[in-house]
N, C-alpha and C positions, 0 to 999 in steps of 0.2 A: 685819525682817532687818536684821542688822550685822556688819562683818566687822572682825577685828581679829586681832592678834599672838598666839598660842598660848601659856600659861600654865603653867605645874605641874600648876595643878590640872585641867586639860584632858587629861591624858595618860591617865586609865582610860574617857573618852568616846571618845577620839582612836581609842584600841586598839578599842573596841567597835565601831566603823564601820569601821574597817580588817580587821576581822576578820569582820565581815559580807561585806566584798569580798572577802577570800579565800574563805570559805564558799559565796559565789555564783558563783566561777569564772568572771567574766566581766571581770576587770579586771588580774589578777597571775598570773604563775608561783609565786607565794608557797603555800603550801601549810597553812605551822608558823603557830598562831596568832600574834598580837604581846598582849606585856601592859605595861601602865602602863609599867614601868620601860623598854622597848625605848623608849618614846615621849618617857621624860626626857632617853636619849641623845641623841635628837637635839636637844632642847634645850639640853642641857648644851655639844654639839657646837657651838651656834649656828647649827646649819642654820634657813633660811627658813620658818617653819610659821604658814601660818594657819588662822582656823578662821572659819564664819560661825553667826552665830544666830539663833533665830527664839525670839521672846518668852523671851529670855535662857539658852534649851536649845543647845549646839553641835549643830549637825545637819550640818555638812559641812567638811574639813579639806584643806589641802593642802599639798605638803613639797617644798622643791628640796635634792637629794643633791647632792653633789659629785660632778662628771664622771667626775673622775679625780684622783688624788693629783698628779700632774704640774702643775709650779708655771705650765707654758704655759696650762695650762685651768682657772687658779684662778679665770676670772670665767665659766664654763659649768657649768651645774646641769641636772640632772636632775630632771624634776615627777613630783608623783602627785598626785591629786584623788580624795577619795572621797566620797559623801554617804550619810546615812543610809538605809537602806530605804526606812521610810516619807516622807519626804522629795524623794526621787528625782523628776524632770519637771518641778519648780517652781523654777528659773533658780538653784538654790543653787549647781550644780557652776560654772558661768558667775560667778559674783559671787566663787566664792572664788578661782577661778584669776587673774580679772582682779586679787583683791586680793593674790593671790602674783606675779604681774606688777609691780605697782608698789613693792613691798617688794623683789624682786630689784633692780630698775632702781634702787630709792635704796641699795642696798648694793654697787653699782657691776659687775654681774653685765651681762656682753653677748649672752650666749645661753641661754635656756630650750628644752628637746627630751625629747623622751619616745617609747617605744615605744607604742604602742597593737595592742592584738590587732585586727585584720581587720575579723572580723565585729563588733566593739563601733561600732554606727554611733552611739549618740550621743554618746560619745568622741571621735568623727573630728568627729562636726559641732561639739560643745563647741571644740576646738583649733581648727577653719578659725573660726568665728563670734569668736576673739579673735586672728587674724593671724597663726596656726600656718600654716606650709606643710609640704605632704608632699615628705619628700626623695623616700622610697625603702619599699621593701619588702622586712622581713628576711623571707625562706622557710623555713619550718621552722627557728624561733629557739629554740625549748624546747617540751616537752612535759609537757601539764600533764593529769593522770589518765590517762596513757599515748597521748593524741592530742597531733600533732604544732601548734603552733600559728604563725601568722603574725603579726608585727608592722609595721606602719606605723611609719615614723619621721619625726614631725612636730619644727621648730625654729623658733624665734622669735628674731629680734635684739631687743636692746633695748640703750637707752643710743646710748654713741657710737659704734657696730657699724652704727647705723641710719643714719650720715651718709655 
């Protein structure tokens, strides 16, 4: 298992793994499937994107999207991490998110945050295991398939913000 920065050639695999997450309805409010071109846009915009490989195949990825367009929040990013169905439960999410944390620190980010479905215990456990703290809960943050879902807000300070 190894991690590295994503490359344009990974876009199709990243989209496939993301689409599995969309279809499974356990990690995102998104319902529209993604294409390789969507992912290429992240790479062209220089978002931090890392992948984890097993035997040379991308099996997981993580991205940090800008939290806000306002300059005051330029060092804050909203992360997502996805693991392919066949690779879940093997520690790839942890390795991939840890690599994203390192990449974001190297780029000067001072905070990573996310909103995790309250009922997705594995994702909450992953965040806790890497030092993210639970800030609170957004009640009825959005509807997915007609059902209200709550989200736990998690954050982790990076770099100079930790001092």
